[in-house]
C-alpha positions, 0 to 999 in steps of 0.5 A: 503608289503614292496617295494623293496627300503624299503626293500633295505634300511633295508638290508643296515641298518642291514649291518651297511652300509649306502646307499651313501657309497654303492652307491659310492662302486658300482660306484668304483667297477663296473668301476674298474672290467670293466677296469680289464676286458678290460686290461686283454683282451688286454693282452691276446690278446698281449701276442698271437700277441707279445713274452715275450721279448717285454713285458719285454722292455715295462715294464721296459719303463714303470717303467721308465716313471712312475718313472720320473713323480713320481720324480717330484710329488708335489702331485697336485691331493692330494691338489685339493682333500684335499684343502677347496679352490679347487673349486675357478678357480684360485685354480684349475687353478693354480694347472692345470698349475703347471702340465702342466708345469711339464709335459713339464719339464719332457720332457725336463729332460728326454733328458738330462737323455737319455745317463745316462740310455741308458748307465745303461742297455746297450741295443741298442733297448732300447736306440732307444726307450727312447726318445719317453718317453717325449711324454707321460710326455706331455700327462699326463701333459696336462691332465684335472684337472676335475679328482681330482675334481670329486674325491673330490665331490666323484662324482665316477660315472664320474670317473667311466665313464671316466676310462671306456671309455679311457681303452676301447679306449686305448686297442683297439689302442693297439691291431691294433697297435701291429697287423698291426705290431707286434714288439716293434715300434707297441707296442710304437706307440699303447702305444702313441695312448693309452695315448692320450685316458685319456688325451682327455676323462678327459676333459668330466669329468667336461665339465663346468670347463674352464681351464685357465693358470695362477699363483696364488702365494698364491695358488701355495705356498699352493700346493708346501708346502703340496705337499713336503711330497707327493713328499718324498712319491712319489719317495719313493713310485716309487722305492719300487714299481718298484724297482724290475723290474728296477733292474731285467732288468739288471739281467735277460732276458727281455723274464724273465721279461715279464713273472715276468710281467705278474704275476705282472700284475694279481696279482696287480688287487687286490692291484690296487683296494685298491689303487683306494678305498683308494684314491676315498673313504677311503682318502676323507672320513676320511678327511672329518670325525669329529671324530679321535682316537679310535672312528674313529677306530670303526667307520672303523673296521666293514667296513674295515673287509667287505672289507677285507672278500671279498679281501681274498677269491678272492686272495686266490681262485687265489693263489690255481688256479694260474697254471690253470688260466695261462693256458688261456695264451700263453705257452711262458707264463706258467712259470708266474704260479710259480711266482703268489702264492708269488706277490699274497701274496705281493699284500695281503700285499699291500692292507692292507697297501694301506688302512692304508696309506689313513687312515694317509693321511685322518688325514693330516699325509702324512710323515707316507707314506713316511716312509713306502714306505722307509721301504719297498724300504729299504727291497727290496735293502737288499733282492732282490740284495742279493737273485738275485745272488743265486736264480735268478728270484725267489728272486724278488717273496720273496723279494717282500713279505718281503719288504711289511712286512716291509712297514706294520709295519711301517704304523702300528707304525704310526697308534698305534700313532693316536690311529687307529690301525688294527694289530690284525684284519690283522693278523688274516685276513692274517692267514684265507687268507693263510689257505684258498688258501691251502684248495681251492688248496687241492679240486681243486688237488682232482678233478684234476683242479690243481698241488698238494698243496706242489707245491703251493709256490715252484719255479724252474724258474731261469732266 
């Protein structure tokens, strides 16, 4: 009689899933799920303590902080993952030194930009909070280089433990600070303490690494040379990802922005997993692959379909039960249920695009990532302002879907040139997602759990 290990090996072989890949996916998935449960619980508690206006302000501050970081991104982490010299102490210490200098430089730049940002939004509370963003930049700059080194080695057990550890510590800090001082200053204090956690924890990922400030000119040129397209892509990616929130802060109330942020945060759980899977599995795996073109497409198609199937079932169920899911939040946030179906469809399209984007990065074609994000940004710039004046916040939900379609099409053109395309597979999966969402909605409506199927994509919320 076969033992359990032999049986497992046979099952894996029949599913065409290598055991090593399954272990990596297991660590990536389990770590991600624990982190998302922690964050979900944290948001749930915070919505009971804080008003939507406070969430709206912090969403804007976070978007501005991430934007300034990405506007100076030269792809240090991507360099470490892709470079054959990454394990050379001179290389990774040069990368870490550039990262530290960038963090302190961002702090200085932020002070110089404070009057401009404050004048654009014209909110006195926001103006008082902006100087504290410099703390986040310094903390991010001081993060250990061990994280990208662990990703390069596909040591996802280490990265998963790191993410769970710092997420738990950060969540406790946020909740305690908000409970002691349930205002914007309590939330800011908690956010700063929460940012200390990943910086400190990062040095335990690969404790054997000895960090040292130094610049090797040869390696510095290599990093900056590789990073030019990463920089362009990062800038456009940030604007494409956050343009809706940055513009909404000017046109709608902070309360409406906070509600929109809750809908986005729930839907982004799915999209963020694809980002993690792409960066930690797809990108390094394709970069290490020895085949290209049609042969690579055949190799990836089956595993890609497996992931898509799981993702579309989860997202379809989430879309169908959106008005039921949101009931666990404070009633002040219940309008987010109207936005969830739209932003969830956008999240699905983002999953497809992210998988494609990391495939192109693995093929050594980072410029396609920049082109795809540029197409998405163009869609938001065109559709969002036009829709906001007539439809209010509903326009933000619809514009994100149209913009993601533009990003996907742009990336697909690049994939077609590389003879690795999945358009037919993605189109069928998207049709299955919508059909399944309405089918589940019909069942949940029949048993009295949710509203009617006809209400699924209807938005009555304005500002």
